[in-house]
C-alpha positions as CSV (number, residue, x, y, z in Angstrom):
1,M,24.0,-5.0,10.1
2,E,21.4,-7.5,11.3
3,T,18.6,-5.1,10.3
4,I,20.0,-4.6,6.9
5,H,20.4,-8.3,6.5
6,A,16.8,-9.0,7.6
7,V,15.5,-6.3,5.2
8,V,17.4,-7.8,2.2
9,N,17.0,-11.5,3.0
10,D,14.1,-12.3,5.4
11,Q,10.4,-12.3,4.5
12,P,8.5,-9.8,6.7
13,E,5.6,-11.0,8.8
14,S,2.3,-11.1,7.0
15,L,0.6,-7.8,7.2
16,A,-2.8,-9.6,7.1
17,E,-1.8,-11.6,10.2
18,L,-0.5,-8.5,12.0
19,R,-3.5,-6.3,11.1
20,P,-6.5,-8.5,10.2
21,D,-8.6,-5.3,10.1
22,L,-6.9,-4.1,6.9
23,S,-8.5,-4.7,3.6
24,S,-7.1,-7.5,1.4
25,G,-6.5,-5.0,-1.4
26,F,-4.4,-2.7,0.8
27,V,-2.4,-5.7,2.1
28,A,-1.7,-6.9,-1.5
29,V,-0.4,-3.4,-2.5
30,V,1.9,-3.2,0.5
31,E,3.2,-6.8,0.1
32,K,3.9,-6.1,-3.6
33,A,5.9,-3.0,-2.6
34,L,7.9,-5.1,-0.1
35,R,8.7,-8.1,-2.4
36,K,12.4,-9.1,-2.4
37,D,12.7,-9.6,-6.1
38,P,12.9,-6.2,-7.8
39,D,11.1,-7.5,-10.9
40,E,8.0,-8.4,-8.7
41,R,7.8,-5.0,-7.0
42,Y,6.3,-1.8,-8.5
43,Q,8.6,-0.5,-11.2
44,N,7.7,3.1,-10.7
45,M,5.7,5.3,-8.4
46,G,3.0,5.7,-11.0
47,E,2.1,2.0,-10.7
48,L,2.0,2.2,-6.9
49,A,-0.1,5.4,-7.0
50,A,-2.5,3.9,-9.5
51,D,-3.1,0.9,-7.3
52,F,-3.7,3.1,-4.3
53,R,-6.1,5.3,-6.3
54,H,-8.0,2.2,-7.3
55,L,-8.3,1.2,-3.7
56,D,-9.4,4.7,-2.7
57,R,-12.1,4.6,-5.4
58,K,-13.2,1.2,-4.3
59,A,-13.4,2.3,-0.6
60,A,-15.3,5.4,-1.6
61,S,-17.9,3.3,-3.6
62,I,-18.4,1.1,-0.5
63,L,-18.9,4.1,1.7
64,L,-21.4,5.5,-0.9
65,K,-23.4,2.3,-0.7
66,R,-23.4,2.6,3.1
67,K,-24.2,6.3,3.4
68,G,-26.0,7.0,0.2
69,K,-24.0,10.1,-0.6
70,R,-20.4,10.9,-1.3
71,R,-18.3,13.3,0.8
72,S,-17.2,16.3,-1.1
73,K,-13.9,16.8,0.7
74,R,-10.8,14.9,-0.3
75,R,-9.9,12.0,2.0
76,P,-6.7,13.1,3.8
77,L,-6.1,9.6,5.2
78,G,-6.0,8.1,1.7
79,T,-3.5,10.7,0.6
80,L,-1.4,10.1,3.7
81,V,-1.4,6.4,3.0
82,V,-0.3,6.9,-0.6
83,I,2.5,9.2,0.5
84,A,3.7,6.8,3.2
85,A,3.6,3.8,0.8
86,A,5.3,5.8,-2.0
87,A,8.1,6.8,0.4
88,A,8.5,3.2,1.5
89,A,8.5,1.9,-2.0
90,A,10.9,4.6,-3.2
91,W,13.3,3.6,-0.4
92,L,13.1,0.0,-1.4
93,L,13.5,0.7,-5.1
94,W,16.4,3.1,-4.5
95,R,18.3,0.4,-2.7
């Protein structure tokens, strides 16, 4: 019961403080998915996926500038992150 109460009522620790190595864009997407007010969260998985795709493109463009060429293979880590965040958001929205 304490865990459920904390999920519903308490603000989680800042992800940026817990993991300062994460990009601010990624932190913003996760924090939006975890907001307490349902109107402030993603209204559907399409919105969440669009934000993650935007982050993925932005990260790819940064890598392009660093390496000078783009990898031809899909980025499995980005896909895994999208799936994990979508599952977390779906669970929150379902509640």
